[in-house]
C-alpha positions in Angstrom: 0.0 0.0 -0.1 2.8 2.4 0.6 4.1 2.2 -2.8 0.6 3.5 -4.1 0.9 6.7 -1.9 4.3 7.5 -3.1 3.3 7.4 -7.0 2.7 10.5 -8.4 2.2 11.6 -12.3 -0.3 11.8 -14.7 -2.5 8.9 -16.1 -2.9 8.1 -19.8 -6.5 9.3 -19.6 -5.5 12.5 -17.9 -2.8 13.2 -20.5 -5.6 12.6 -23.2 -7.8 15.1 -21.7 -5.1 17.5 -21.3 -3.9 17.0 -25.0 -7.7 17.4 -26.2 -7.9 20.8 -24.4 -4.6 22.1 -25.5 -5.5 21.1 -29.2 -8.7 22.8 -28.6 -7.1 26.0 -27.4 -4.5 26.0 -30.1 -7.1 25.8 -32.9 -9.2 28.5 -31.3 -6.1 30.9 -30.8 -5.4 30.0 -34.4 -8.6 31.3 -35.5 -8.6 34.3 -33.3 -5.1 35.8 -34.4 -6.0 36.5 -37.9 -9.0 38.6 -36.8 -6.8 40.6 -34.3 -4.2 41.3 -37.2 -7.2 42.6 -39.2 -8.3 44.8 -36.4 -4.9 46.3 -36.3 -4.8 46.9 -40.1 -8.3 48.5 -39.7 -6.9 50.9 -36.9 -4.0 51.6 -39.3 -6.3 52.5 -42.1 -8.7 54.7 -39.8 -5.7 56.7 -38.6 -4.8 57.3 -42.5 -8.5 57.9 -43.3 -8.9 60.6 -40.8 -6.5 62.9 -42.7 -9.4 63.5 -45.1 -11.5 66.7 -44.7 -15.1 65.4 -46.0 -16.9 62.2 -45.3 -16.7 61.0 -48.9 -13.0 61.6 -48.9 -12.4 59.8 -45.7 -14.5 56.9 -46.7 -12.7 56.8 -49.9 -9.3 56.8 -48.2 -10.4 54.2 -45.8 -11.4 51.9 -48.8 -8.3 52.3 -50.6 -6.3 51.4 -47.4 -8.7 48.4 -47.0 -8.0 47.3 -50.5 -4.3 47.2 -50.0 -4.5 45.6 -46.7 -7.1 43.1 -47.6 -9.6 44.0 -45.0 -13.0 42.4 -45.6 -14.9 42.9 -42.3 -15.7 46.6 -42.5 -15.7 49.1 -45.5 -15.8 52.8 -45.7 -19.7 53.2 -45.4 -19.6 51.4 -42.0 -17.4 54.2 -40.6 -18.8 56.9 -38.4 -17.1 60.2 -39.1 -17.4 63.3 -37.0 -15.4 66.4 -35.9 -13.8 67.5 -32.8 -12.9 71.0 -33.0 -10.9 71.1 -36.4 -10.0 67.4 -36.2 -11.9 64.8 -38.2 -12.5 61.6 -36.0 -13.2 58.5 -37.5 -14.6 55.6 -35.4 -15.7 52.0 -36.0 -17.5 49.1 -34.7 -17.8 45.7 -36.1 -18.2 42.0 -34.9 -16.7 38.8 -36.1 -18.3 35.3 -35.7 -16.3 32.2 -35.8 -18.3 28.9 -35.3 -16.4 26.6 -32.7 -18.7 23.5 -32.9 -22.3 22.5 -33.2 -24.3 25.6 -32.4 -21.4 27.2 -30.3 -19.9 30.5 -31.9 -17.0 32.8 -30.6 -18.0 36.4 -31.2 -15.3 38.9 -31.1 -16.4 42.6 -31.0 -13.9 45.4 -32.2 -14.3 48.9 -31.5 -12.0 51.9 -32.2 -11.4 55.3 -33.1 -8.9 57.7 -34.7 -6.7 59.7 -32.3 
């Protein structure tokens, strides 16, 4: 009986469960990273677009930058353009849904503004 109390470690079944959880986390992370990279590209495009003076110009500048950076989640017509004093402020808000399994989805909500 003394040998059983001294034994430590992970059983094969425990190792299998941990492996499955790590694989699921890895696959989920691999699906999240591209959406975050796209968010960073959107943020950069919004910064460039805020140099425009009219709403149409801001949206056109964003659409050009979106075409270069391959941004597909949002377009120039989805931007909210306003003014803060003499400065043009551009903000955006969009969501990305990623199916996990069955009826389960992971929803990522991205919000940002030009500074």
